[in-house]
PDB file of N, CA, C, O and CB in Angstrom:
ATOM      1  N   MET A   1     -22.738  26.766  81.419  1.00  0.00           N
ATOM      2  CA  MET A   1     -21.557  27.308  80.768  1.00  0.00           C
ATOM      3  C   MET A   1     -20.961  26.245  79.838  1.00  0.00           C
ATOM      4  O   MET A   1     -20.776  25.094  80.233  1.00  0.00           O
ATOM      5  CB  MET A   1     -20.511  27.778  81.820  1.00  0.00           C
ATOM      6  N   THR A   2     -20.673  26.639  78.630  1.00  0.00           N
ATOM      7  CA  THR A   2     -20.111  25.724  77.646  1.00  0.00           C
ATOM      8  C   THR A   2     -18.589  25.772  77.717  1.00  0.00           C
ATOM      9  O   THR A   2     -17.987  26.846  77.728  1.00  0.00           O
ATOM     10  CB  THR A   2     -20.606  26.074  76.222  1.00  0.00           C
ATOM     11  N   ARG A   3     -17.986  24.608  77.763  1.00  0.00           N
ATOM     12  CA  ARG A   3     -16.519  24.543  77.799  1.00  0.00           C
ATOM     13  C   ARG A   3     -15.944  24.482  76.394  1.00  0.00           C
ATOM     14  O   ARG A   3     -16.528  23.896  75.482  1.00  0.00           O
ATOM     15  CB  ARG A   3     -16.052  23.327  78.609  1.00  0.00           C
ATOM     16  N   LYS A   4     -14.795  25.097  76.250  1.00  0.00           N
ATOM     17  CA  LYS A   4     -14.088  25.034  74.983  1.00  0.00           C
ATOM     18  C   LYS A   4     -13.415  23.664  74.860  1.00  0.00           C
ATOM     19  O   LYS A   4     -12.986  23.086  75.858  1.00  0.00           O
ATOM     20  CB  LYS A   4     -13.043  26.185  74.870  1.00  0.00           C
ATOM     21  N   PRO A   5     -13.327  23.151  73.634  1.00  0.00           N
ATOM     22  CA  PRO A   5     -12.593  21.896  73.467  1.00  0.00           C
ATOM     23  C   PRO A   5     -11.113  22.130  73.764  1.00  0.00           C
ATOM     24  O   PRO A   5     -10.616  23.238  73.566  1.00  0.00           O
ATOM     25  CB  PRO A   5     -12.782  21.327  72.030  1.00  0.00           C
ATOM     26  N   PRO A   6     -10.406  21.110  74.234  1.00  0.00           N
ATOM     27  CA  PRO A   6      -8.980  21.301  74.532  1.00  0.00           C
ATOM     28  C   PRO A   6      -8.200  21.670  73.269  1.00  0.00           C
ATOM     29  O   PRO A   6      -8.481  21.179  72.176  1.00  0.00           O
ATOM     30  CB  PRO A   6      -8.387  20.024  75.165  1.00  0.00           C
ATOM     31  N   LYS A   7      -7.237  22.530  73.450  1.00  0.00           N
ATOM     32  CA  LYS A   7      -6.406  22.984  72.334  1.00  0.00           C
ATOM     33  C   LYS A   7      -5.511  21.834  71.868  1.00  0.00           C
ATOM     34  O   LYS A   7      -4.877  21.153  72.673  1.00  0.00           O
ATOM     35  CB  LYS A   7      -5.546  24.220  72.747  1.00  0.00           C
ATOM     36  N   GLN A   8      -5.476  21.637  70.552  1.00  0.00           N
ATOM     37  CA  GLN A   8      -4.632  20.593  69.987  1.00  0.00           C
ATOM     38  C   GLN A   8      -3.170  21.029  70.061  1.00  0.00           C
ATOM     39  O   GLN A   8      -2.825  22.128  69.624  1.00  0.00           O
ATOM     40  CB  GLN A   8      -5.041  20.282  68.523  1.00  0.00           C
ATOM     41  N   LEU A   9      -2.326  20.184  70.603  1.00  0.00           N
ATOM     42  CA  LEU A   9      -0.897  20.479  70.665  1.00  0.00           C
ATOM     43  C   LEU A   9      -0.235  20.023  69.379  1.00  0.00           C
ATOM     44  O   LEU A   9      -0.490  18.925  68.886  1.00  0.00           O
ATOM     45  CB  LEU A   9      -0.239  19.798  71.888  1.00  0.00           C
ATOM     46  N   ARG A  10       0.605  20.869  68.854  1.00  0.00           N
ATOM     47  CA  ARG A  10       1.361  20.514  67.657  1.00  0.00           C
ATOM     48  C   ARG A  10       2.678  19.882  68.091  1.00  0.00           C
ATOM     49  O   ARG A  10       3.248  20.267  69.112  1.00  0.00           O
ATOM     50  CB  ARG A  10       1.609  21.763  66.749  1.00  0.00           C
ATOM     51  N   PRO A  11       3.157  18.925  67.328  1.00  0.00           N
ATOM     52  CA  PRO A  11       4.448  18.334  67.690  1.00  0.00           C
ATOM     53  C   PRO A  11       5.560  19.379  67.552  1.00  0.00           C
ATOM     54  O   PRO A  11       5.498  20.265  66.700  1.00  0.00           O
ATOM     55  CB  PRO A  11       4.752  17.096  66.801  1.00  0.00           C
ATOM     56  N   ALA A  12       6.555  19.258  68.390  1.00  0.00           N
ATOM     57  CA  ALA A  12       7.684  20.189  68.348  1.00  0.00           C
ATOM     58  C   ALA A  12       8.414  20.059  67.011  1.00  0.00           C
ATOM     59  O   ALA A  12       8.530  18.967  66.455  1.00  0.00           O
ATOM     60  CB  ALA A  12       8.660  19.927  69.528  1.00  0.00           C
ATOM     61  N   VAL A  13       8.894  21.177  66.515  1.00  0.00           N
ATOM     62  CA  VAL A  13       9.659  21.183  65.273  1.00  0.00           C
ATOM     63  C   VAL A  13      11.110  20.858  65.609  1.00  0.00           C
ATOM     64  O   VAL A  13      11.726  21.520  66.444  1.00  0.00           O
ATOM     65  CB  VAL A  13       9.544  22.561  64.536  1.00  0.00           C
ATOM     66  N   ALA A  14      11.640  19.848  64.963  1.00  0.00           N
ATOM     67  CA  ALA A  14      13.036  19.469  65.192  1.00  0.00           C
ATOM     68  C   ALA A  14      13.908  20.163  64.151  1.00  0.00           C
ATOM     69  O   ALA A  14      13.710  19.999  62.947  1.00  0.00           O
ATOM     70  CB  ALA A  14      13.219  17.914  65.127  1.00  0.00           C
ATOM     71  N   ALA A  15      14.859  20.928  64.625  1.00  0.00           N
ATOM     72  CA  ALA A  15      15.772  21.636  63.712  1.00  0.00           C
ATOM     73  C   ALA A  15      16.721  20.640  63.052  1.00  0.00           C
ATOM     74  O   ALA A  15      17.157  19.669  63.670  1.00  0.00           O
ATOM     75  CB  ALA A  15      16.580  22.730  64.472  1.00  0.00           C
ATOM     76  N   ILE A  16      17.024  20.897  61.806  1.00  0.00           N
ATOM     77  CA  ILE A  16      17.997  20.066  61.087  1.00  0.00           C
ATOM     78  C   ILE A  16      19.388  20.534  61.492  1.00  0.00           C
ATOM     79  O   ILE A  16      19.666  21.733  61.459  1.00  0.00           O
ATOM     80  CB  ILE A  16      17.797  20.153  59.521  1.00  0.00           C
ATOM     81  N   PRO A  17      20.263  19.615  61.872  1.00  0.00           N
ATOM     82  CA  PRO A  17      21.618  20.014  62.293  1.00  0.00           C
ATOM     83  C   PRO A  17      22.363  20.741  61.158  1.00  0.00           C
ATOM     84  O   PRO A  17      22.203  20.393  59.988  1.00  0.00           O
ATOM     85  CB  PRO A  17      22.426  18.770  62.745  1.00  0.00           C
ATOM     86  N   PRO A  18      23.176  21.746  61.508  1.00  0.00           N
ATOM     87  CA  PRO A  18      23.925  22.492  60.482  1.00  0.00           C
ATOM     88  C   PRO A  18      24.771  21.597  59.577  1.00  0.00           C
ATOM     89  O   PRO A  18      24.933  21.897  58.394  1.00  0.00           O
ATOM     90  CB  PRO A  18      24.822  23.511  61.147  1.00  0.00           C
ATOM     91  N   GLU A  19      25.298  20.530  60.103  1.00  0.00           N
ATOM     92  CA  GLU A  19      26.119  19.628  59.284  1.00  0.00           C
ATOM     93  C   GLU A  19      25.303  19.056  58.124  1.00  0.00           C
ATOM     94  O   GLU A  19      25.801  18.950  57.003  1.00  0.00           O
ATOM     95  CB  GLU A  19      26.690  18.481  60.149  1.00  0.00           C
ATOM     96  N   ARG A  20      24.053  18.689  58.394  1.00  0.00           N
ATOM     97  CA  ARG A  20      23.192  18.134  57.351  1.00  0.00           C
ATOM     98  C   ARG A  20      22.811  19.222  56.346  1.00  0.00           C
ATOM     99  O   ARG A  20      22.737  18.959  55.146  1.00  0.00           O
ATOM    100  CB  ARG A  20      21.924  17.503  57.969  1.00  0.00           C
ATOM    101  N   ILE A  21      22.572  20.430  56.828  1.00  0.00           N
ATOM    102  CA  ILE A  21      22.266  21.554  55.934  1.00  0.00           C
ATOM    103  C   ILE A  21      23.425  21.776  54.971  1.00  0.00           C
ATOM    104  O   ILE A  21      23.219  21.965  53.772  1.00  0.00           O
ATOM    105  CB  ILE A  21      21.981  22.847  56.746  1.00  0.00           C
ATOM    106  N   GLU A  22      24.631  21.753  55.498  1.00  0.00           N
ATOM    107  CA  GLU A  22      25.801  21.996  54.653  1.00  0.00           C
ATOM    108  C   GLU A  22      26.006  20.886  53.633  1.00  0.00           C
ATOM    109  O   GLU A  22      26.479  21.152  52.528  1.00  0.00           O
ATOM    110  CB  GLU A  22      27.044  22.140  55.511  1.00  0.00           C
ATOM    111  N   VAL A  23      25.664  19.653  53.975  1.00  0.00           N
ATOM    112  CA  VAL A  23      25.738  18.556  53.005  1.00  0.00           C
ATOM    113  C   VAL A  23      24.747  18.799  51.873  1.00  0.00           C
ATOM    114  O   VAL A  23      25.081  18.628  50.700  1.00  0.00           O
ATOM    115  CB  VAL A  23      25.455  17.193  53.689  1.00  0.00           C
ATOM    116  N   MET A  24      23.522  19.199  52.230  1.00  0.00           N
ATOM    117  CA  MET A  24      22.514  19.491  51.208  1.00  0.00           C
ATOM    118  C   MET A  24      22.965  20.638  50.308  1.00  0.00           C
ATOM    119  O   MET A  24      22.841  20.566  49.085  1.00  0.00           O
ATOM    120  CB  MET A  24      21.167  19.834  51.864  1.00  0.00           C
ATOM    121  N   ARG A  25      23.490  21.699  50.925  1.00  0.00           N
ATOM    122  CA  ARG A  25      23.959  22.853  50.141  1.00  0.00           C
ATOM    123  C   ARG A  25      25.086  22.447  49.200  1.00  0.00           C
ATOM    124  O   ARG A  25      25.107  22.845  48.036  1.00  0.00           O
ATOM    125  CB  ARG A  25      24.433  23.986  51.072  1.00  0.00           C
ATOM    126  N   ALA A  26      26.031  21.647  49.716  1.00  0.00           N
ATOM    127  CA  ALA A  26      27.169  21.220  48.894  1.00  0.00           C
ATOM    128  C   ALA A  26      26.699  20.417  47.682  1.00  0.00           C
ATOM    129  O   ALA A  26      27.210  20.606  46.578  1.00  0.00           O
ATOM    130  CB  ALA A  26      28.152  20.383  49.731  1.00  0.00           C
ATOM    131  N   LEU A  27      25.739  19.529  47.880  1.00  0.00           N
ATOM    132  CA  LEU A  27      25.211  18.745  46.759  1.00  0.00           C
ATOM    133  C   LEU A  27      24.540  19.646  45.724  1.00  0.00           C
ATOM    134  O   LEU A  27      24.721  19.459  44.520  1.00  0.00           O
ATOM    135  CB  LEU A  27      24.213  17.694  47.267  1.00  0.00           C
ATOM    136  N   LEU A  28      23.773  20.613  46.193  1.00  0.00           N
ATOM    137  CA  LEU A  28      23.112  21.531  45.269  1.00  0.00           C
ATOM    138  C   LEU A  28      24.129  22.378  44.510  1.00  0.00           C
ATOM    139  O   LEU A  28      23.996  22.573  43.302  1.00  0.00           O
ATOM    140  CB  LEU A  28      22.136  22.434  46.024  1.00  0.00           C
ATOM    141  N   LEU A  29      25.137  22.880  45.208  1.00  0.00           N
ATOM    142  CA  LEU A  29      26.171  23.690  44.556  1.00  0.00           C
ATOM    143  C   LEU A  29      26.953  22.864  43.544  1.00  0.00           C
ATOM    144  O   LEU A  29      27.288  23.344  42.461  1.00  0.00           O
ATOM    145  CB  LEU A  29      27.127  24.285  45.599  1.00  0.00           C
ATOM    146  N   GLU A  30      27.239  21.622  43.906  1.00  0.00           N
ATOM    147  CA  GLU A  30      27.959  20.715  43.019  1.00  0.00           C
ATOM    148  C   GLU A  30      27.193  20.507  41.709  1.00  0.00           C
ATOM    149  O   GLU A  30      27.797  20.325  40.652  1.00  0.00           O
ATOM    150  CB  GLU A  30      28.198  19.366  43.717  1.00  0.00           C
ATOM    151  N   ARG A  31      25.876  20.535  41.788  1.00  0.00           N
ATOM    152  CA  ARG A  31      25.024  20.339  40.613  1.00  0.00           C
ATOM    153  C   ARG A  31      24.673  21.649  39.922  1.00  0.00           C
ATOM    154  O   ARG A  31      23.866  21.666  38.993  1.00  0.00           O
ATOM    155  CB  ARG A  31      23.753  19.621  41.010  1.00  0.00           C
ATOM    156  N   GLY A  32      25.278  22.752  40.373  1.00  0.00           N
ATOM    157  CA  GLY A  32      25.037  24.045  39.748  1.00  0.00           C
ATOM    158  C   GLY A  32      23.697  24.673  40.091  1.00  0.00           C
ATOM    159  O   GLY A  32      23.238  25.576  39.391  1.00  0.00           O
ATOM    160  N   ARG A  33      23.074  24.213  41.146  1.00  0.00           N
ATOM    161  CA  ARG A  33      21.754  24.723  41.543  1.00  0.00           C
ATOM    162  C   ARG A  33      21.934  25.794  42.618  1.00  0.00           C
ATOM    163  O   ARG A  33      21.595  25.589  43.783  1.00  0.00           O
ATOM    164  CB  ARG A  33      20.835  23.566  42.065  1.00  0.00           C
ATOM    165  N   LEU A  34      22.471  26.931  42.203  1.00  0.00           N
ATOM    166  CA  LEU A  34      22.820  28.010  43.127  1.00  0.00           C
ATOM    167  C   LEU A  34      21.596  28.582  43.837  1.00  0.00           C
ATOM    168  O   LEU A  34      21.640  28.832  45.041  1.00  0.00           O
ATOM    169  CB  LEU A  34      23.542  29.118  42.383  1.00  0.00           C
ATOM    170  N   ARG A  35      20.518  28.788  43.111  1.00  0.00           N
ATOM    171  CA  ARG A  35      19.306  29.348  43.724  1.00  0.00           C
ATOM    172  C   ARG A  35      18.739  28.406  44.777  1.00  0.00           C
ATOM    173  O   ARG A  35      18.311  28.841  45.846  1.00  0.00           O
ATOM    174  CB  ARG A  35      18.245  29.634  42.652  1.00  0.00           C
ATOM    175  N   ASP A  36      18.737  27.113  44.468  1.00  0.00           N
ATOM    176  CA  ASP A  36      18.231  26.141  45.438  1.00  0.00           C
ATOM    177  C   ASP A  36      19.099  26.114  46.684  1.00  0.00           C
ATOM    178  O   ASP A  36      18.586  26.004  47.797  1.00  0.00           O
ATOM    179  CB  ASP A  36      18.165  24.745  44.815  1.00  0.00           C
ATOM    180  N   ALA A  37      20.417  26.213  46.504  1.00  0.00           N
ATOM    181  CA  ALA A  37      21.335  26.236  47.646  1.00  0.00           C
ATOM    182  C   ALA A  37      21.090  27.470  48.505  1.00  0.00           C
ATOM    183  O   ALA A  37      21.127  27.393  49.733  1.00  0.00           O
ATOM    184  CB  ALA A  37      22.797  26.205  47.168  1.00  0.00           C
ATOM    185  N   ALA A  38      20.842  28.601  47.865  1.00  0.00           N
ATOM    186  CA  ALA A  38      20.554  29.826  48.616  1.00  0.00           C
ATOM    187  C   ALA A  38      19.240  29.702  49.376  1.00  0.00           C
ATOM    188  O   ALA A  38      19.143  30.135  50.524  1.00  0.00           O
ATOM    189  CB  ALA A  38      20.505  31.036  47.673  1.00  0.00           C
ATOM    190  N   LEU A  39      18.233  29.116  48.747  1.00  0.00           N
ATOM    191  CA  LEU A  39      16.940  28.940  49.403  1.00  0.00           C
ATOM    192  C   LEU A  39      17.056  28.012  50.605  1.00  0.00           C
ATOM    193  O   LEU A  39      16.455  28.276  51.646  1.00  0.00           O
ATOM    194  CB  LEU A  39      15.911  28.393  48.414  1.00  0.00           C
ATOM    195  N   VAL A  40      17.812  26.938  50.478  1.00  0.00           N
ATOM    196  CA  VAL A  40      18.037  26.030  51.609  1.00  0.00           C
ATOM    197  C   VAL A  40      18.682  26.789  52.761  1.00  0.00           C
ATOM    198  O   VAL A  40      18.301  26.603  53.916  1.00  0.00           O
ATOM    199  CB  VAL A  40      18.925  24.831  51.189  1.00  0.00           C
ATOM    200  N   SER A  41      19.649  27.637  52.458  1.00  0.00           N
ATOM    201  CA  SER A  41      20.320  28.427  53.503  1.00  0.00           C
ATOM    202  C   SER A  41      19.350  29.359  54.210  1.00  0.00           C
ATOM    203  O   SER A  41      19.355  29.449  55.438  1.00  0.00           O
ATOM    204  CB  SER A  41      21.468  29.241  52.904  1.00  0.00           C
ATOM    205  N   VAL A  42      18.523  30.046  53.448  1.00  0.00           N
ATOM    206  CA  VAL A  42      17.565  30.985  54.043  1.00  0.00           C
ATOM    207  C   VAL A  42      16.552  30.244  54.917  1.00  0.00           C
ATOM    208  O   VAL A  42      16.248  30.667  56.033  1.00  0.00           O
ATOM    209  CB  VAL A  42      16.832  31.783  52.940  1.00  0.00           C
ATOM    210  N   LEU A  43      16.043  29.148  54.400  1.00  0.00           N
ATOM    211  CA  LEU A  43      15.067  28.374  55.171  1.00  0.00           C
ATOM    212  C   LEU A  43      15.688  27.838  56.459  1.00  0.00           C
ATOM    213  O   LEU A  43      15.083  27.928  57.527  1.00  0.00           O
ATOM    214  CB  LEU A  43      14.515  27.212  54.328  1.00  0.00           C
ATOM    215  N   ALA A  44      16.879  27.289  56.360  1.00  0.00           N
ATOM    216  CA  ALA A  44      17.500  26.635  57.512  1.00  0.00           C
ATOM    217  C   ALA A  44      18.050  27.616  58.534  1.00  0.00           C
ATOM    218  O   ALA A  44      17.819  27.456  59.733  1.00  0.00           O
ATOM    219  CB  ALA A  44      18.603  25.733  57.048  1.00  0.00           C
ATOM    220  N   TYR A  45      18.769  28.619  58.077  1.00  0.00           N
ATOM    221  CA  TYR A  45      19.484  29.486  59.015  1.00  0.00           C
ATOM    222  C   TYR A  45      18.688  30.706  59.460  1.00  0.00           C
ATOM    223  O   TYR A  45      18.915  31.223  60.554  1.00  0.00           O
ATOM    224  CB  TYR A  45      20.763  29.939  58.397  1.00  0.00           C
ATOM    225  N   ALA A  46      17.763  31.173  58.635  1.00  0.00           N
ATOM    226  CA  ALA A  46      16.950  32.318  59.038  1.00  0.00           C
ATOM    227  C   ALA A  46      15.625  31.865  59.642  1.00  0.00           C
ATOM    228  O   ALA A  46      14.909  32.666  60.243  1.00  0.00           O
ATOM    229  CB  ALA A  46      16.695  33.238  57.842  1.00  0.00           C
ATOM    230  N   GLY A  47      15.300  30.597  59.486  1.00  0.00           N
ATOM    231  CA  GLY A  47      14.090  30.064  60.082  1.00  0.00           C
ATOM    232  C   GLY A  47      12.812  30.481  59.380  1.00  0.00           C
ATOM    233  O   GLY A  47      11.740  30.476  59.987  1.00  0.00           O
ATOM    234  N   LEU A  48      12.912  30.841  58.113  1.00  0.00           N
ATOM    235  CA  LEU A  48      11.725  31.256  57.380  1.00  0.00           C
ATOM    236  C   LEU A  48      10.934  30.053  56.901  1.00  0.00           C
ATOM    237  O   LEU A  48      11.487  28.984  56.645  1.00  0.00           O
ATOM    238  CB  LEU A  48      12.107  32.136  56.201  1.00  0.00           C
ATOM    239  N   ARG A  49       9.635  30.250  56.785  1.00  0.00           N
ATOM    240  CA  ARG A  49       8.774  29.259  56.139  1.00  0.00           C
ATOM    241  C   ARG A  49       8.951  29.451  54.632  1.00  0.00           C
ATOM    242  O   ARG A  49       9.314  30.539  54.184  1.00  0.00           O
ATOM    243  CB  ARG A  49       7.248  29.416  56.581  1.00  0.00           C
ATOM    244  N   PRO A  50       8.695  28.394  53.845  1.00  0.00           N
ATOM    245  CA  PRO A  50       8.871  28.532  52.387  1.00  0.00           C
ATOM    246  C   PRO A  50       8.101  29.713  51.796  1.00  0.00           C
ATOM    247  O   PRO A  50       8.624  30.411  50.927  1.00  0.00           O
ATOM    248  CB  PRO A  50       8.432  27.258  51.696  1.00  0.00           C
ATOM    249  N   GLN A  51       6.856  29.952  52.255  1.00  0.00           N
ATOM    250  CA  GLN A  51       6.051  31.044  51.721  1.00  0.00           C
ATOM    251  C   GLN A  51       6.689  32.403  52.013  1.00  0.00           C
ATOM    252  O   GLN A  51       6.590  33.325  51.204  1.00  0.00           O
ATOM    253  CB  GLN A  51       4.641  30.992  52.302  1.00  0.00           C
ATOM    254  N   GLU A  52       7.345  32.522  53.176  1.00  0.00           N
ATOM    255  CA  GLU A  52       8.013  33.776  53.528  1.00  0.00           C
ATOM    256  C   GLU A  52       9.270  33.972  52.691  1.00  0.00           C
ATOM    257  O   GLU A  52       9.535  35.077  52.217  1.00  0.00           O
ATOM    258  CB  GLU A  52       8.365  33.798  55.021  1.00  0.00           C
ATOM    259  N   ALA A  53      10.039  32.918  52.509  1.00  0.00           N
ATOM    260  CA  ALA A  53      11.275  33.015  51.722  1.00  0.00           C
ATOM    261  C   ALA A  53      10.967  33.374  50.272  1.00  0.00           C
ATOM    262  O   ALA A  53      11.675  34.181  49.669  1.00  0.00           O
ATOM    263  CB  ALA A  53      12.061  31.692  51.784  1.00  0.00           C
ATOM    264  N   LEU A  54       9.922  32.783  49.714  1.00  0.00           N
ATOM    265  CA  LEU A  54       9.582  33.055  48.313  1.00  0.00           C
ATOM    266  C   LEU A  54       9.034  34.462  48.108  1.00  0.00           C
ATOM    267  O   LEU A  54       9.037  34.960  46.982  1.00  0.00           O
ATOM    268  CB  LEU A  54       8.570  32.042  47.819  1.00  0.00           C
ATOM    269  N   ALA A  55       8.566  35.108  49.161  1.00  0.00           N
ATOM    270  CA  ALA A  55       8.053  36.479  49.053  1.00  0.00           C
ATOM    271  C   ALA A  55       9.153  37.527  49.222  1.00  0.00           C
ATOM    272  O   ALA A  55       8.902  38.718  49.032  1.00  0.00           O
ATOM    273  CB  ALA A  55       6.965  36.709  50.093  1.00  0.00           C
ATOM    274  N   LEU A  56      10.361  37.102  49.575  1.00  0.00           N
ATOM    275  CA  LEU A  56      11.454  38.068  49.774  1.00  0.00           C
ATOM    276  C   LEU A  56      11.841  38.759  48.477  1.00  0.00           C
ATOM    277  O   LEU A  56      11.811  38.164  47.400  1.00  0.00           O
ATOM    278  CB  LEU A  56      12.674  37.373  50.365  1.00  0.00           C
ATOM    279  N   GLU A  57      12.202  40.020  48.606  1.00  0.00           N
ATOM    280  CA  GLU A  57      12.747  40.811  47.491  1.00  0.00           C
ATOM    281  C   GLU A  57      14.067  41.394  47.974  1.00  0.00           C
ATOM    282  O   GLU A  57      14.349  41.395  49.173  1.00  0.00           O
ATOM    283  CB  GLU A  57      11.741  41.955  47.018  1.00  0.00           C
ATOM    284  N   TRP A  58      14.872  41.889  47.046  1.00  0.00           N
ATOM    285  CA  TRP A  58      16.182  42.428  47.427  1.00  0.00           C
ATOM    286  C   TRP A  58      16.053  43.550  48.453  1.00  0.00           C
ATOM    287  O   TRP A  58      16.934  43.716  49.297  1.00  0.00           O
ATOM    288  CB  TRP A  58      16.923  42.939  46.192  1.00  0.00           C
ATOM    289  N   ARG A  59      14.986  44.309  48.395  1.00  0.00           N
ATOM    290  CA  ARG A  59      14.825  45.408  49.350  1.00  0.00           C
ATOM    291  C   ARG A  59      14.634  44.901  50.778  1.00  0.00           C
ATOM    292  O   ARG A  59      14.785  45.667  51.729  1.00  0.00           O
ATOM    293  CB  ARG A  59      13.639  46.279  48.951  1.00  0.00           C
ATOM    294  N   HIS A  60      14.308  43.633  50.937  1.00  0.00           N
ATOM    295  CA  HIS A  60      14.136  43.045  52.265  1.00  0.00           C
ATOM    296  C   HIS A  60      15.459  42.588  52.880  1.00  0.00           C
ATOM    297  O   HIS A  60      15.518  42.281  54.071  1.00  0.00           O
ATOM    298  CB  HIS A  60      13.181  41.874  52.188  1.00  0.00           C
ATOM    299  N   VAL A  61      16.504  42.543  52.081  1.00  0.00           N
ATOM    300  CA  VAL A  61      17.815  42.079  52.567  1.00  0.00           C
ATOM    301  C   VAL A  61      18.571  43.260  53.147  1.00  0.00           C
ATOM    302  O   VAL A  61      18.855  44.235  52.451  1.00  0.00           O
ATOM    303  CB  VAL A  61      18.642  41.405  51.422  1.00  0.00           C
ATOM    304  N   ARG A  62      18.891  43.162  54.420  1.00  0.00           N
ATOM    305  CA  ARG A  62      19.622  44.210  55.125  1.00  0.00           C
ATOM    306  C   ARG A  62      21.033  43.721  55.401  1.00  0.00           C
ATOM    307  O   ARG A  62      21.385  42.611  55.001  1.00  0.00           O
ATOM    308  CB  ARG A  62      18.905  44.608  56.447  1.00  0.00           C
ATOM    309  N   GLY A  63      21.837  44.511  56.063  1.00  0.00           N
ATOM    310  CA  GLY A  63      23.225  44.128  56.349  1.00  0.00           C
ATOM    311  C   GLY A  63      23.348  42.774  57.033  1.00  0.00           C
ATOM    312  O   GLY A  63      24.093  41.906  56.577  1.00  0.00           O
ATOM    313  N   ARG A  64      22.618  42.595  58.126  1.00  0.00           N
ATOM    314  CA  ARG A  64      22.680  41.334  58.858  1.00  0.00           C
ATOM    315  C   ARG A  64      21.298  40.781  59.196  1.00  0.00           C
ATOM    316  O   ARG A  64      21.162  39.881  60.025  1.00  0.00           O
ATOM    317  CB  ARG A  64      23.474  41.519  60.127  1.00  0.00           C
ATOM    318  N   THR A  65      20.284  41.327  58.548  1.00  0.00           N
ATOM    319  CA  THR A  65      18.918  40.902  58.835  1.00  0.00           C
ATOM    320  C   THR A  65      18.094  40.793  57.559  1.00  0.00           C
ATOM    321  O   THR A  65      18.477  41.296  56.503  1.00  0.00           O
ATOM    322  CB  THR A  65      18.253  41.874  59.806  1.00  0.00           C
ATOM    323  N   LEU A  66      16.958  40.125  57.684  1.00  0.00           N
ATOM    324  CA  LEU A  66      15.966  40.067  56.621  1.00  0.00           C
ATOM    325  C   LEU A  66      14.679  40.678  57.154  1.00  0.00           C
ATOM    326  O   LEU A  66      14.296  40.437  58.299  1.00  0.00           O
ATOM    327  CB  LEU A  66      15.738  38.597  56.125  1.00  0.00           C
ATOM    328  N   LEU A  67      14.027  41.457  56.334  1.00  0.00           N
ATOM    329  CA  LEU A  67      12.739  42.026  56.703  1.00  0.00           C
ATOM    330  C   LEU A  67      11.661  41.130  56.099  1.00  0.00           C
ATOM    331  O   LEU A  67      11.505  41.067  54.880  1.00  0.00           O
ATOM    332  CB  LEU A  67      12.598  43.517  56.209  1.00  0.00           C
ATOM    333  N   VAL A  68      10.926  40.447  56.955  1.00  0.00           N
ATOM    334  CA  VAL A  68       9.870  39.545  56.501  1.00  0.00           C
ATOM    335  C   VAL A  68       8.545  40.259  56.696  1.00  0.00           C
ATOM    336  O   VAL A  68       8.060  40.398  57.819  1.00  0.00           O
ATOM    337  CB  VAL A  68       9.901  38.175  57.274  1.00  0.00           C
ATOM    338  N   GLU A  69       7.961  40.713  55.586  1.00  0.00           N
ATOM    339  CA  GLU A  69       6.718  41.487  55.636  1.00  0.00           C
ATOM    340  C   GLU A  69       5.491  40.674  55.261  1.00  0.00           C
ATOM    341  O   GLU A  69       4.379  40.984  55.688  1.00  0.00           O
ATOM    342  CB  GLU A  69       6.820  42.672  54.726  1.00  0.00           C
ATOM    343  N   ARG A  70       5.696  39.632  54.461  1.00  0.00           N
ATOM    344  CA  ARG A  70       4.548  38.885  53.979  1.00  0.00           C
ATOM    345  C   ARG A  70       4.981  37.475  53.600  1.00  0.00           C
ATOM    346  O   ARG A  70       6.161  37.130  53.643  1.00  0.00           O
ATOM    347  CB  ARG A  70       3.893  39.599  52.780  1.00  0.00           C
ATOM    348  N   ALA A  71       4.009  36.690  53.236  1.00  0.00           N
ATOM    349  CA  ALA A  71       4.236  35.340  52.743  1.00  0.00           C
ATOM    350  C   ALA A  71       3.378  35.132  51.506  1.00  0.00           C
ATOM    351  O   ALA A  71       2.261  35.644  51.429  1.00  0.00           O
ATOM    352  CB  ALA A  71       3.916  34.274  53.834  1.00  0.00           C
ATOM    353  N   LEU A  72       3.883  34.398  50.557  1.00  0.00           N
ATOM    354  CA  LEU A  72       3.098  34.088  49.369  1.00  0.00           C
ATOM    355  C   LEU A  72       2.076  33.019  49.721  1.00  0.00           C
ATOM    356  O   LEU A  72       2.333  32.146  50.550  1.00  0.00           O
ATOM    357  CB  LEU A  72       4.008  33.622  48.198  1.00  0.00           C
ATOM    358  N   SER A  73       0.938  33.095  49.093  1.00  0.00           N
ATOM    359  CA  SER A  73      -0.077  32.064  49.265  1.00  0.00           C
ATOM    360  C   SER A  73      -0.361  31.472  47.897  1.00  0.00           C
ATOM    361  O   SER A  73       0.142  31.963  46.886  1.00  0.00           O
ATOM    362  CB  SER A  73      -1.382  32.636  49.922  1.00  0.00           C
ATOM    363  N   ALA A  74      -1.148  30.440  47.863  1.00  0.00           N
ATOM    364  CA  ALA A  74      -1.497  29.811  46.594  1.00  0.00           C
ATOM    365  C   ALA A  74      -2.187  30.801  45.663  1.00  0.00           C
ATOM    366  O   ALA A  74      -2.114  30.668  44.441  1.00  0.00           O
ATOM    367  CB  ALA A  74      -2.396  28.598  46.830  1.00  0.00           C
ATOM    368  N   ALA A  75      -2.855  31.789  46.242  1.00  0.00           N
ATOM    369  CA  ALA A  75      -3.569  32.791  45.440  1.00  0.00           C
ATOM    370  C   ALA A  75      -2.664  33.935  44.981  1.00  0.00           C
ATOM    371  O   ALA A  75      -3.058  34.722  44.121  1.00  0.00           O
ATOM    372  CB  ALA A  75      -4.730  33.355  46.237  1.00  0.00           C
ATOM    373  N   SER A  76      -1.441  34.039  45.550  1.00  0.00           N
ATOM    374  CA  SER A  76      -0.550  35.176  45.223  1.00  0.00           C
ATOM    375  C   SER A  76       0.042  35.055  43.843  1.00  0.00           C
ATOM    376  O   SER A  76       0.806  35.923  43.421  1.00  0.00           O
ATOM    377  CB  SER A  76       0.574  35.283  46.238  1.00  0.00           C
TER     378      SER A  76
END
């Protein structure tokens, strides 16, 4: 019987504290980078990966939720 190699463990993802997120957002807003500030908020608070956030359309935005159906890839 052939054994499978042990599964590689990925390091735990450390969340960025909200205080640091708000500092980043404030700097972006101060520089007039509204879209970047919005993207930082979506990534940080909704927990989306960049590919998922970039695939969002207005129809995916609900009252208090986001519908994540796909992610963009390099080929998209």
